[in-house]
Structures are given as structure tokens and as C-alpha cells.
All heavy atoms as TSV, in Angstrom:
chain	resi	resn	atom	element	x	y	z
A	1	MET	N	N	17.102	-1.699	-23.276
A	1	MET	CA	C	15.934	-2.436	-22.863
A	1	MET	C	C	15.725	-2.337	-21.351
A	1	MET	O	O	14.602	-2.184	-20.890
A	1	MET	CB	C	16.064	-3.900	-23.281
A	1	MET	CG	C	14.876	-4.740	-22.941
A	1	MET	SD	S	15.085	-6.379	-23.641
A	1	MET	CE	C	13.560	-7.093	-23.143
A	2	PHE	N	N	16.771	-2.432	-20.577
A	2	PHE	CA	C	16.659	-2.333	-19.119
A	2	PHE	C	C	17.155	-0.986	-18.613
A	2	PHE	O	O	17.492	-0.838	-17.452
A	2	PHE	CB	C	17.431	-3.463	-18.450
A	2	PHE	CG	C	16.851	-4.815	-18.737
A	2	PHE	CD1	C	17.466	-5.686	-19.615
A	2	PHE	CD2	C	15.666	-5.204	-18.138
A	2	PHE	CE1	C	16.919	-6.926	-19.877
A	2	PHE	CE2	C	15.111	-6.437	-18.392
A	2	PHE	CZ	C	15.735	-7.298	-19.271
A	3	TYR	N	N	17.187	-0.008	-19.479
A	3	TYR	CA	C	17.556	1.379	-19.155
A	3	TYR	C	C	18.936	1.481	-18.517
A	3	TYR	O	O	19.158	2.275	-17.615
A	3	TYR	CB	C	16.505	2.020	-18.256
A	3	TYR	CG	C	15.152	2.066	-18.903
A	3	TYR	CD1	C	14.136	1.229	-18.478
A	3	TYR	CD2	C	14.898	2.946	-19.942
A	3	TYR	CE1	C	12.884	1.260	-19.081
A	3	TYR	CE2	C	13.650	3.000	-20.553
A	3	TYR	CZ	C	12.655	2.155	-20.117
A	3	TYR	OH	O	11.431	2.196	-20.717
A	4	GLY	N	N	19.856	0.675	-18.953
A	4	GLY	CA	C	21.234	0.760	-18.491
A	4	GLY	C	C	21.517	0.076	-17.161
A	4	GLY	O	O	22.647	0.137	-16.685
A	5	TYR	N	N	20.526	-0.517	-16.535
A	5	TYR	CA	C	20.749	-1.227	-15.276
A	5	TYR	C	C	20.934	-2.711	-15.566
A	5	TYR	O	O	20.317	-3.258	-16.463
A	5	TYR	CB	C	19.555	-1.041	-14.330
A	5	TYR	CG	C	19.336	0.388	-13.912
A	5	TYR	CD1	C	18.306	1.139	-14.468
A	5	TYR	CD2	C	20.154	0.989	-12.964
A	5	TYR	CE1	C	18.099	2.458	-14.090
A	5	TYR	CE2	C	19.955	2.297	-12.583
A	5	TYR	CZ	C	18.925	3.030	-13.145
A	5	TYR	OH	O	18.731	4.330	-12.772
A	6	PRO	N	N	21.766	-3.386	-14.773
A	6	PRO	CA	C	21.941	-4.829	-14.981
A	6	PRO	C	C	20.668	-5.596	-14.625
A	6	PRO	O	O	19.873	-5.162	-13.790
A	6	PRO	CB	C	23.093	-5.190	-14.043
A	6	PRO	CG	C	23.160	-4.099	-13.055
A	6	PRO	CD	C	22.615	-2.874	-13.713
A	7	ILE	N	N	20.499	-6.716	-15.291
A	7	ILE	CA	C	19.280	-7.507	-15.085
A	7	ILE	C	C	19.208	-8.050	-13.661
A	7	ILE	O	O	18.104	-8.251	-13.125
A	7	ILE	CB	C	19.178	-8.634	-16.130
A	7	ILE	CG1	C	17.763	-9.215	-16.128
A	7	ILE	CG2	C	20.207	-9.704	-15.874
A	7	ILE	CD1	C	17.449	-10.056	-17.316
A	8	SER	N	N	20.339	-8.253	-13.020
A	8	SER	CA	C	20.317	-8.757	-11.640
A	8	SER	C	C	19.653	-7.754	-10.695
A	8	SER	O	O	18.999	-8.147	-9.723
A	8	SER	CB	C	21.740	-9.059	-11.165
A	8	SER	OG	O	22.512	-7.868	-11.166
A	9	GLN	N	N	19.809	-6.478	-10.993
A	9	GLN	CA	C	19.168	-5.461	-10.159
A	9	GLN	C	C	17.647	-5.506	-10.342
A	9	GLN	O	O	16.898	-5.369	-9.384
A	9	GLN	CB	C	19.705	-4.083	-10.509
A	9	GLN	CG	C	19.276	-3.007	-9.534
A	9	GLN	CD	C	19.982	-1.689	-9.806
A	9	GLN	OE1	O	20.735	-1.567	-10.769
A	9	GLN	NE2	N	19.745	-0.727	-8.954
A	10	TRP	N	N	17.193	-5.714	-11.583
A	10	TRP	CA	C	15.750	-5.823	-11.837
A	10	TRP	C	C	15.177	-7.069	-11.170
A	10	TRP	O	O	14.066	-7.051	-10.631
A	10	TRP	CB	C	15.476	-5.853	-13.342
A	10	TRP	CG	C	15.698	-4.526	-13.991
A	10	TRP	CD1	C	16.777	-4.167	-14.727
A	10	TRP	CD2	C	14.831	-3.393	-13.945
A	10	TRP	NE1	N	16.646	-2.877	-15.153
A	10	TRP	CE2	C	15.456	-2.379	-14.689
A	10	TRP	CE3	C	13.607	-3.147	-13.343
A	10	TRP	CZ2	C	14.869	-1.122	-14.843
A	10	TRP	CZ3	C	13.019	-1.896	-13.505
A	10	TRP	CH2	C	13.655	-0.907	-14.246
A	11	VAL	N	N	15.954	-8.159	-11.171
A	11	VAL	CA	C	15.498	-9.389	-10.522
A	11	VAL	C	C	15.390	-9.179	-9.017
A	11	VAL	O	O	14.421	-9.614	-8.391
A	11	VAL	CB	C	16.444	-10.560	-10.859
A	11	VAL	CG1	C	16.147	-11.781	-10.015
A	11	VAL	CG2	C	16.356	-10.899	-12.339
A	12	SER	N	N	16.362	-8.502	-8.436
A	12	SER	CA	C	16.308	-8.268	-6.994
A	12	SER	C	C	15.132	-7.359	-6.625
A	12	SER	O	O	14.495	-7.561	-5.581
A	12	SER	CB	C	17.624	-7.676	-6.489
A	12	SER	OG	O	17.829	-6.395	-7.050
A	13	ILE	N	N	14.814	-6.396	-7.451
A	13	ILE	CA	C	13.642	-5.547	-7.208
A	13	ILE	C	C	12.371	-6.382	-7.304
A	13	ILE	O	O	11.452	-6.238	-6.487
A	13	ILE	CB	C	13.612	-4.361	-8.197
A	13	ILE	CG1	C	14.733	-3.384	-7.877
A	13	ILE	CG2	C	12.269	-3.641	-8.153
A	13	ILE	CD1	C	14.903	-2.285	-8.902
A	14	GLY	N	N	12.312	-7.283	-8.291
A	14	GLY	CA	C	11.148	-8.160	-8.426
A	14	GLY	C	C	10.979	-9.070	-7.231
A	14	GLY	O	O	9.861	-9.269	-6.737
A	15	VAL	N	N	12.068	-9.640	-6.740
A	15	VAL	CA	C	12.012	-10.513	-5.571
A	15	VAL	C	C	11.546	-9.729	-4.347
A	15	VAL	O	O	10.730	-10.205	-3.556
A	15	VAL	CB	C	13.389	-11.166	-5.314
A	15	VAL	CG1	C	13.441	-11.846	-3.962
A	15	VAL	CG2	C	13.714	-12.143	-6.423
A	16	TYR	N	N	12.039	-8.505	-4.212
A	16	TYR	CA	C	11.626	-7.660	-3.096
A	16	TYR	C	C	10.126	-7.366	-3.158
A	16	TYR	O	O	9.419	-7.487	-2.152
A	16	TYR	CB	C	12.430	-6.354	-3.108
A	16	TYR	CG	C	11.975	-5.357	-2.086
A	16	TYR	CD1	C	12.298	-5.515	-0.743
A	16	TYR	CD2	C	11.210	-4.247	-2.443
A	16	TYR	CE1	C	11.881	-4.606	0.207
A	16	TYR	CE2	C	10.783	-3.336	-1.496
A	16	TYR	CZ	C	11.119	-3.513	-0.176
A	16	TYR	OH	O	10.695	-2.621	0.754
A	17	LEU	N	N	9.618	-7.001	-4.317
A	17	LEU	CA	C	8.196	-6.686	-4.453
A	17	LEU	C	C	7.320	-7.912	-4.208
A	17	LEU	O	O	6.277	-7.818	-3.552
A	17	LEU	CB	C	7.917	-6.096	-5.832
A	17	LEU	CG	C	8.497	-4.704	-6.085
A	17	LEU	CD1	C	8.246	-4.270	-7.521
A	17	LEU	CD2	C	7.916	-3.700	-5.111
A	18	ILE	N	N	7.743	-9.070	-4.704
A	18	ILE	CA	C	6.976	-10.296	-4.474
A	18	ILE	C	C	6.972	-10.653	-2.991
A	18	ILE	O	O	5.942	-11.067	-2.446
A	18	ILE	CB	C	7.538	-11.446	-5.339
A	18	ILE	CG1	C	7.196	-11.184	-6.805
A	18	ILE	CG2	C	7.001	-12.790	-4.893
A	18	ILE	CD1	C	7.848	-12.144	-7.765
A	19	SER	N	N	8.103	-10.464	-2.318
A	19	SER	CA	C	8.147	-10.769	-0.881
A	19	SER	C	C	7.252	-9.822	-0.092
A	19	SER	O	O	6.610	-10.247	0.885
A	19	SER	CB	C	9.581	-10.715	-0.359
A	19	SER	OG	O	10.094	-9.402	-0.483
A	20	ILE	N	N	7.165	-8.570	-0.494
A	20	ILE	CA	C	6.276	-7.621	0.177
A	20	ILE	C	C	4.820	-8.033	-0.023
A	20	ILE	O	O	4.013	-8.002	0.911
A	20	ILE	CB	C	6.518	-6.185	-0.333
A	20	ILE	CG1	C	7.903	-5.695	0.067
A	20	ILE	CG2	C	5.448	-5.235	0.172
A	20	ILE	CD1	C	8.121	-5.581	1.556
A	21	VAL	N	N	4.450	-8.460	-1.223
A	21	VAL	CA	C	3.078	-8.887	-1.504
A	21	VAL	C	C	2.737	-10.135	-0.689
A	21	VAL	O	O	1.654	-10.239	-0.108
A	21	VAL	CB	C	2.889	-9.128	-3.018
A	21	VAL	CG1	C	1.586	-9.839	-3.300
A	21	VAL	CG2	C	2.960	-7.815	-3.774
A	22	ILE	N	N	3.659	-11.083	-0.618
A	22	ILE	CA	C	3.422	-12.307	0.157
A	22	ILE	C	C	3.297	-11.973	1.645
A	22	ILE	O	O	2.412	-12.502	2.331
A	22	ILE	CB	C	4.539	-13.334	-0.098
A	22	ILE	CG1	C	4.424	-13.866	-1.525
A	22	ILE	CG2	C	4.497	-14.470	0.910
A	22	ILE	CD1	C	5.566	-14.744	-1.951
A	23	LEU	N	N	4.147	-11.092	2.143
A	23	LEU	CA	C	4.069	-10.684	3.541
A	23	LEU	C	C	2.726	-10.017	3.842
A	23	LEU	O	O	2.092	-10.298	4.867
A	23	LEU	CB	C	5.219	-9.739	3.874
A	23	LEU	CG	C	5.301	-9.245	5.311
A	23	LEU	CD1	C	5.586	-10.418	6.242
A	23	LEU	CD2	C	6.370	-8.193	5.438
A	24	PHE	N	N	2.255	-9.155	2.947
A	24	PHE	CA	C	0.960	-8.494	3.110
A	24	PHE	C	C	-0.168	-9.519	3.129
A	24	PHE	O	O	-1.075	-9.431	3.959
A	24	PHE	CB	C	0.755	-7.488	1.977
A	24	PHE	CG	C	-0.571	-6.799	2.029
A	24	PHE	CD1	C	-0.816	-5.813	2.973
A	24	PHE	CD2	C	-1.568	-7.130	1.133
A	24	PHE	CE1	C	-2.039	-5.174	3.017
A	24	PHE	CE2	C	-2.789	-6.498	1.167
A	24	PHE	CZ	C	-3.026	-5.517	2.113
A	25	ALA	N	N	-0.113	-10.508	2.257
A	25	ALA	CA	C	-1.152	-11.538	2.213
A	25	ALA	C	C	-1.153	-12.368	3.495
A	25	ALA	O	O	-2.218	-12.678	4.035
A	25	ALA	CB	C	-0.940	-12.439	1.000
A	26	VAL	N	N	0.010	-12.720	3.997
A	26	VAL	CA	C	0.096	-13.506	5.233
A	26	VAL	C	C	-0.456	-12.711	6.409
A	26	VAL	O	O	-1.200	-13.246	7.242
A	26	VAL	CB	C	1.550	-13.952	5.492
A	26	VAL	CG1	C	1.732	-14.499	6.895
A	26	VAL	CG2	C	1.976	-14.977	4.464
A	27	ILE	N	N	-0.138	-11.430	6.485
A	27	ILE	CA	C	-0.647	-10.592	7.571
A	27	ILE	C	C	-2.164	-10.477	7.489
A	27	ILE	O	O	-2.859	-10.561	8.508
A	27	ILE	CB	C	0.032	-9.211	7.549
A	27	ILE	CG1	C	1.490	-9.345	7.986
A	27	ILE	CG2	C	-0.699	-8.223	8.444
A	27	ILE	CD1	C	2.297	-8.090	7.819
A	28	CYS	N	N	-2.708	-10.305	6.288
A	28	CYS	CA	C	-4.166	-10.215	6.125
A	28	CYS	C	C	-4.848	-11.514	6.529
A	28	CYS	O	O	-5.875	-11.494	7.223
A	28	CYS	CB	C	-4.515	-9.861	4.687
A	28	CYS	SG	S	-4.150	-8.155	4.262
A	29	LEU	N	N	-4.310	-12.650	6.108
A	29	LEU	CA	C	-4.911	-13.935	6.464
A	29	LEU	C	C	-4.824	-14.201	7.965
A	29	LEU	O	O	-5.773	-14.697	8.573
A	29	LEU	CB	C	-4.233	-15.062	5.688
A	29	LEU	CG	C	-4.521	-15.091	4.185
A	29	LEU	CD1	C	-3.670	-16.160	3.518
A	29	LEU	CD2	C	-5.990	-15.334	3.930
A	30	PHE	N	N	-3.711	-13.859	8.563
A	30	PHE	CA	C	-3.552	-14.049	10.008
A	30	PHE	C	C	-4.516	-13.158	10.788
A	30	PHE	O	O	-5.124	-13.589	11.770
A	30	PHE	CB	C	-2.101	-13.761	10.412
A	30	PHE	CG	C	-1.793	-14.068	11.847
A	30	PHE	CD1	C	-1.844	-15.365	12.314
A	30	PHE	CD2	C	-1.458	-13.055	12.730
A	30	PHE	CE1	C	-1.557	-15.657	13.638
A	30	PHE	CE2	C	-1.178	-13.330	14.044
A	30	PHE	CZ	C	-1.220	-14.638	14.513
A	31	SER	N	N	-4.682	-11.934	10.330
A	31	SER	CA	C	-5.621	-11.023	10.970
A	31	SER	C	C	-7.050	-11.540	10.844
A	31	SER	O	O	-7.831	-11.487	11.812
A	31	SER	CB	C	-5.501	-9.640	10.354
A	31	SER	OG	O	-6.485	-8.792	10.852
A	32	ALA	N	N	-7.412	-12.043	9.683
A	32	ALA	CA	C	-8.758	-12.593	9.491
A	32	ALA	C	C	-8.965	-13.817	10.377
A	32	ALA	O	O	-10.040	-13.989	10.966
A	32	ALA	CB	C	-8.968	-12.955	8.029
A	33	TYR	N	N	-7.963	-14.663	10.497
A	33	TYR	CA	C	-8.059	-15.845	11.351
A	33	TYR	C	C	-8.249	-15.452	12.812
A	33	TYR	O	O	-9.104	-16.002	13.512
A	33	TYR	CB	C	-6.801	-16.708	11.195
A	33	TYR	CG	C	-6.728	-17.839	12.176
A	33	TYR	CD1	C	-7.525	-18.961	12.025
A	33	TYR	CD2	C	-5.872	-17.768	13.273
A	33	TYR	CE1	C	-7.462	-20.003	12.941
A	33	TYR	CE2	C	-5.806	-18.800	14.184
A	33	TYR	CZ	C	-6.603	-19.914	14.015
A	33	TYR	OH	O	-6.549	-20.926	14.922
A	34	LEU	N	N	-7.457	-14.491	13.287
A	34	LEU	CA	C	-7.590	-14.066	14.672
A	34	LEU	C	C	-8.943	-13.415	14.937
A	34	LEU	O	O	-9.560	-13.646	15.979
A	34	LEU	CB	C	-6.473	-13.090	15.037
A	34	LEU	CG	C	-5.080	-13.689	15.195
A	34	LEU	CD1	C	-4.084	-12.594	15.538
A	34	LEU	CD2	C	-5.069	-14.759	16.252
A	35	THR	N	N	-9.421	-12.619	13.991
A	35	THR	CA	C	-10.723	-11.983	14.153
A	35	THR	C	C	-11.826	-13.028	14.201
A	35	THR	O	O	-12.730	-12.945	15.041
A	35	THR	CB	C	-10.975	-10.999	12.994
A	35	THR	OG1	O	-9.914	-10.042	12.966
A	35	THR	CG2	C	-12.290	-10.291	13.156
A	36	ASN	N	N	-11.762	-14.009	13.317
A	36	ASN	CA	C	-12.770	-15.063	13.295
A	36	ASN	C	C	-12.739	-15.866	14.599
A	36	ASN	O	O	-13.792	-16.180	15.166
A	36	ASN	CB	C	-12.529	-15.975	12.093
A	36	ASN	CG	C	-13.692	-16.885	11.837
A	36	ASN	OD1	O	-14.804	-16.635	12.265
A	36	ASN	ND2	N	-13.434	-17.959	11.121
A	37	THR	N	N	-11.572	-16.182	15.083
A	37	THR	CA	C	-11.435	-16.924	16.332
A	37	THR	C	C	-11.980	-16.108	17.502
A	37	THR	O	O	-12.687	-16.643	18.359
A	37	THR	CB	C	-9.959	-17.267	16.591
A	37	THR	OG1	O	-9.453	-17.982	15.467
A	37	THR	CG2	C	-9.802	-18.113	17.832
A	38	TYR	N	N	-11.670	-14.830	17.536
A	38	TYR	CA	C	-12.135	-13.974	18.624
A	38	TYR	C	C	-13.657	-13.895	18.646
A	38	TYR	O	O	-14.279	-14.005	19.693
A	38	TYR	CB	C	-11.535	-12.580	18.470
A	38	TYR	CG	C	-12.064	-11.588	19.484
A	38	TYR	CD1	C	-11.629	-11.618	20.803
A	38	TYR	CD2	C	-13.004	-10.643	19.120
A	38	TYR	CE1	C	-12.116	-10.715	21.732
A	38	TYR	CE2	C	-13.494	-9.741	20.045
A	38	TYR	CZ	C	-13.046	-9.776	21.341
A	38	TYR	OH	O	-13.541	-8.886	22.251
A	39	PHE	N	N	-14.286	-13.713	17.493
A	39	PHE	CA	C	-15.727	-13.592	17.464
A	39	PHE	C	C	-16.420	-14.921	17.746
A	39	PHE	O	O	-17.513	-14.936	18.301
A	39	PHE	CB	C	-16.203	-13.017	16.136
A	39	PHE	CG	C	-16.051	-11.521	16.066
A	39	PHE	CD1	C	-15.351	-10.937	15.030
A	39	PHE	CD2	C	-16.593	-10.714	17.032
A	39	PHE	CE1	C	-15.209	-9.568	14.977
A	39	PHE	CE2	C	-16.457	-9.349	16.986
A	39	PHE	CZ	C	-15.760	-8.768	15.953
A	40	LYS	N	N	-15.814	-16.036	17.392
A	40	LYS	CA	C	-16.409	-17.332	17.723
A	40	LYS	C	C	-16.382	-17.559	19.225
A	40	LYS	O	O	-17.321	-18.099	19.793
A	40	LYS	CB	C	-15.673	-18.464	17.018
A	40	LYS	CG	C	-16.093	-18.655	15.593
A	40	LYS	CD	C	-15.424	-19.876	15.005
A	40	LYS	CE	C	-15.865	-20.086	13.570
A	40	LYS	NZ	N	-15.228	-21.250	12.973
A	41	GLU	N	N	-15.298	-17.154	19.892
A	41	GLU	CA	C	-15.195	-17.342	21.332
A	41	GLU	C	C	-16.172	-16.434	22.072
A	41	GLU	O	O	-16.754	-16.828	23.071
A	41	GLU	CB	C	-13.775	-17.049	21.809
A	41	GLU	CG	C	-12.773	-18.098	21.406
A	41	GLU	CD	C	-11.362	-17.738	21.815
A	41	GLU	OE1	O	-11.177	-16.642	22.381
A	41	GLU	OE2	O	-10.463	-18.535	21.556
A	42	ASN	N	N	-16.359	-15.224	21.604
A	42	ASN	CA	C	-17.194	-14.251	22.299
A	42	ASN	C	C	-18.606	-14.186	21.753
A	42	ASN	O	O	-19.366	-13.314	22.144
A	42	ASN	CB	C	-16.555	-12.867	22.226
A	42	ASN	CG	C	-15.285	-12.815	23.036
A	42	ASN	OD1	O	-15.157	-13.536	24.019
A	42	ASN	ND2	N	-14.357	-11.990	22.639
A	43	LYS	N	N	-18.988	-15.094	20.864
A	43	LYS	CA	C	-20.315	-15.040	20.262
A	43	LYS	C	C	-21.395	-15.257	21.310
A	43	LYS	O	O	-22.408	-14.582	21.319
A	43	LYS	CB	C	-20.423	-16.093	19.156
A	43	LYS	CG	C	-21.678	-15.998	18.341
A	43	LYS	CD	C	-21.630	-16.987	17.196
A	43	LYS	CE	C	-22.859	-16.837	16.330
A	43	LYS	NZ	N	-22.853	-17.780	15.225
A	44	ILE	N	N	-21.174	-16.192	22.215
A	44	ILE	CA	C	-22.165	-16.488	23.246
A	44	ILE	C	C	-22.286	-15.297	24.202
A	44	ILE	O	O	-23.379	-14.886	24.566
A	44	ILE	CB	C	-21.794	-17.768	24.009
A	44	ILE	CG1	C	-21.799	-18.954	23.038
A	44	ILE	CG2	C	-22.721	-18.018	25.164
A	44	ILE	CD1	C	-21.228	-20.222	23.620
A	45	LYS	N	N	-21.156	-14.722	24.570
A	45	LYS	CA	C	-21.170	-13.586	25.489
A	45	LYS	C	C	-21.872	-12.386	24.871
A	45	LYS	O	O	-22.641	-11.703	25.529
A	45	LYS	CB	C	-19.748	-13.205	25.884
A	45	LYS	CG	C	-19.037	-14.261	26.694
A	45	LYS	CD	C	-17.620	-13.851	26.988
A	45	LYS	CE	C	-16.866	-14.962	27.685
A	45	LYS	NZ	N	-15.464	-14.619	27.910
A	46	VAL	N	N	-21.617	-12.130	23.605
A	46	VAL	CA	C	-22.234	-10.993	22.926
A	46	VAL	C	C	-23.733	-11.189	22.818
A	46	VAL	O	O	-24.509	-10.267	23.063
A	46	VAL	CB	C	-21.594	-10.786	21.535
A	46	VAL	CG1	C	-22.387	-9.783	20.720
A	46	VAL	CG2	C	-20.166	-10.336	21.679
A	47	SER	N	N	-24.182	-12.393	22.467
A	47	SER	CA	C	-25.615	-12.629	22.337
A	47	SER	C	C	-26.316	-12.515	23.691
A	47	SER	O	O	-27.443	-12.046	23.769
A	47	SER	CB	C	-25.883	-13.988	21.701
A	47	SER	OG	O	-25.406	-15.022	22.544
A	48	ARG	N	N	-25.660	-12.933	24.762
A	48	ARG	CA	C	-26.256	-12.793	26.096
A	48	ARG	C	C	-26.350	-11.330	26.498
A	48	ARG	O	O	-27.327	-10.912	27.111
A	48	ARG	CB	C	-25.444	-13.569	27.124
A	48	ARG	CG	C	-25.620	-15.057	27.019
A	48	ARG	CD	C	-24.826	-15.776	28.077
A	48	ARG	NE	N	-24.906	-17.212	27.901
A	48	ARG	CZ	C	-24.128	-18.076	28.497
A	48	ARG	NH1	N	-23.185	-17.653	29.330
A	48	ARG	NH2	N	-24.261	-19.373	28.290
A	49	LYS	N	N	-25.320	-10.552	26.180
A	49	LYS	CA	C	-25.353	-9.129	26.510
A	49	LYS	C	C	-26.468	-8.433	25.748
A	49	LYS	O	O	-27.150	-7.581	26.288
A	49	LYS	CB	C	-24.015	-8.479	26.190
A	49	LYS	CG	C	-22.915	-8.818	27.161
A	49	LYS	CD	C	-21.634	-8.119	26.789
A	49	LYS	CE	C	-20.497	-8.491	27.715
A	49	LYS	NZ	N	-19.244	-7.841	27.321
A	50	ARG	N	N	-26.652	-8.780	24.504
A	50	ARG	CA	C	-27.709	-8.163	23.708
A	50	ARG	C	C	-29.086	-8.541	24.232
A	50	ARG	O	O	-29.999	-7.737	24.243
A	50	ARG	CB	C	-27.583	-8.561	22.246
A	50	ARG	CG	C	-26.438	-7.902	21.557
A	50	ARG	CD	C	-26.396	-8.249	20.106
A	50	ARG	NE	N	-25.218	-7.667	19.471
A	50	ARG	CZ	C	-24.758	-8.027	18.309
A	50	ARG	NH1	N	-25.361	-8.977	17.618
A	50	ARG	NH2	N	-23.690	-7.453	17.797
A	51	ALA	N	N	-29.247	-9.779	24.673
A	51	ALA	CA	C	-30.539	-10.218	25.189
A	51	ALA	C	C	-30.823	-9.571	26.543
A	51	ALA	O	O	-31.979	-9.317	26.876
A	51	ALA	CB	C	-30.565	-11.732	25.310
A	52	ALA	N	N	-29.794	-9.298	27.326
A	52	ALA	CA	C	-29.972	-8.714	28.648
A	52	ALA	C	C	-30.314	-7.228	28.576
A	52	ALA	O	O	-30.936	-6.698	29.486
A	52	ALA	CB	C	-28.716	-8.926	29.481
A	53	LYS	N	N	-29.900	-6.557	27.516
A	53	LYS	CA	C	-30.183	-5.133	27.389
A	53	LYS	C	C	-31.663	-4.908	27.108
A	53	LYS	O	O	-32.317	-5.726	26.469
A	53	LYS	CB	C	-29.371	-4.513	26.245
A	53	LYS	CG	C	-27.910	-4.391	26.539
A	53	LYS	CD	C	-27.220	-3.697	25.390
A	53	LYS	CE	C	-25.751	-3.530	25.636
A	53	LYS	NZ	N	-25.083	-2.896	24.506
A	54	GLU	N	N	-32.145	-3.789	27.608
A	54	GLU	CA	C	-33.515	-3.432	27.288
A	54	GLU	C	C	-33.574	-2.949	25.851
A	54	GLU	O	O	-32.652	-2.308	25.364
A	54	GLU	CB	C	-33.987	-2.308	28.211
A	54	GLU	CG	C	-34.055	-2.687	29.666
A	54	GLU	CD	C	-34.492	-1.508	30.523
A	54	GLU	OE1	O	-34.973	-0.514	29.948
A	54	GLU	OE2	O	-34.331	-1.590	31.726
A	55	LYS	N	N	-34.667	-3.225	25.212
A	55	LYS	CA	C	-34.818	-2.746	23.853
A	55	LYS	C	C	-35.239	-1.287	23.900
A	55	LYS	O	O	-36.212	-0.938	24.566
A	55	LYS	CB	C	-35.848	-3.570	23.105
A	55	LYS	CG	C	-35.399	-4.967	22.831
A	55	LYS	CD	C	-36.382	-5.704	21.980
A	55	LYS	CE	C	-35.858	-7.096	21.673
A	55	LYS	NZ	N	-36.775	-7.852	20.846
A	56	LYS	N	N	-34.492	-0.467	23.236
A	56	LYS	CA	C	-34.791	0.959	23.210
A	56	LYS	C	C	-34.992	1.370	21.752
A	56	LYS	O	O	-34.318	0.895	20.863
A	56	LYS	CB	C	-33.633	1.761	23.811
A	56	LYS	CG	C	-33.412	1.464	25.281
A	56	LYS	CD	C	-32.261	2.264	25.827
A	56	LYS	CE	C	-32.020	1.906	27.279
A	56	LYS	NZ	N	-30.880	2.628	27.823
A	57	TRP	N	N	-35.920	2.262	21.559
A	57	TRP	CA	C	-36.201	2.748	20.218
A	57	TRP	C	C	-35.782	4.212	20.145
A	57	TRP	O	O	-36.163	5.019	20.975
A	57	TRP	CB	C	-37.679	2.614	19.901
A	57	TRP	CG	C	-38.118	1.200	19.926
A	57	TRP	CD1	C	-38.679	0.529	20.961
A	57	TRP	CD2	C	-37.991	0.252	18.870
A	57	TRP	NE1	N	-38.917	-0.771	20.635
A	57	TRP	CE2	C	-38.510	-0.980	19.350
A	57	TRP	CE3	C	-37.490	0.310	17.572
A	57	TRP	CZ2	C	-38.523	-2.112	18.569
A	57	TRP	CZ3	C	-37.527	-0.821	16.803
A	57	TRP	CH2	C	-38.034	-2.017	17.287
A	58	PHE	N	N	-35.005	4.505	19.151
A	58	PHE	CA	C	-34.545	5.872	18.954
A	58	PHE	C	C	-35.140	6.395	17.665
A	58	PHE	O	O	-35.095	5.722	16.636
A	58	PHE	CB	C	-33.013	5.917	18.863
A	58	PHE	CG	C	-32.342	5.503	20.138
A	58	PHE	CD1	C	-31.846	4.219	20.291
A	58	PHE	CD2	C	-32.199	6.407	21.170
A	58	PHE	CE1	C	-31.238	3.841	21.460
A	58	PHE	CE2	C	-31.580	6.033	22.339
A	58	PHE	CZ	C	-31.086	4.758	22.492
A	59	TYR	N	N	-35.685	7.562	17.740
A	59	TYR	CA	C	-36.269	8.188	16.561
A	59	TYR	C	C	-35.440	9.393	16.184
A	59	TYR	O	O	-35.223	10.284	17.007
A	59	TYR	CB	C	-37.718	8.618	16.828
A	59	TYR	CG	C	-38.622	7.443	17.126
A	59	TYR	CD1	C	-38.986	7.135	18.426
A	59	TYR	CD2	C	-39.070	6.634	16.090
A	59	TYR	CE1	C	-39.801	6.040	18.686
A	59	TYR	CE2	C	-39.892	5.541	16.347
A	59	TYR	CZ	C	-40.247	5.258	17.644
A	59	TYR	OH	O	-41.037	4.191	17.909
A	60	ASP	N	N	-35.007	9.425	14.963
A	60	ASP	CA	C	-34.226	10.530	14.456
A	60	ASP	C	C	-35.179	11.520	13.806
A	60	ASP	O	O	-35.851	11.206	12.853
A	60	ASP	CB	C	-33.183	10.046	13.449
A	60	ASP	CG	C	-32.234	11.146	13.051
A	60	ASP	OD1	O	-32.218	12.187	13.724
A	60	ASP	OD2	O	-31.469	10.931	12.085
A	61	VAL	N	N	-35.237	12.738	14.348
A	61	VAL	CA	C	-36.171	13.724	13.825
A	61	VAL	C	C	-35.490	14.738	12.931
A	61	VAL	O	O	-36.124	15.672	12.477
A	61	VAL	CB	C	-36.902	14.451	14.978
A	61	VAL	CG1	C	-37.804	13.491	15.700
A	61	VAL	CG2	C	-35.914	15.089	15.933
A	62	ALA	N	N	-34.211	14.565	12.728
A	62	ALA	CA	C	-33.484	15.544	11.902
A	62	ALA	C	C	-33.824	15.397	10.449
A	62	ALA	O	O	-34.145	14.392	9.926
A	62	ALA	CB	C	-31.982	15.367	12.095
């Protein structure tokens, strides 16, 4: 049933895979939090920069 390996080895592999998935989820959530925080802080600066730029129109003729 377990292809000749002890069940403790299968359990340790399962624990390892679950820990990798949890670590990946924590990194993704932390990255999303930092990105959201960064854009909230710089939202005013970005909108001012966009308003200060001249509006230019580009026409693609290709």
C-alpha cells in the first residue's frame, strides 16, 4: 500500500509539503500587503505627477 516505505516517511513528506504551501501563502499575503501599503502612500504623489504632465496623444499607424 505504501510501496515498501514506512508510514512515518510519508507523514514527514506530507508535513514538508504542507509547510511549503503555508510558507508560499504567507509570502504572497505579505507581498500583497506591502504592495497595497506602498500604493496607498504614493497615491497622492502619483496623481499629482499625472496631473502635472502634459497630455500627449500618440497615434499608432502600424
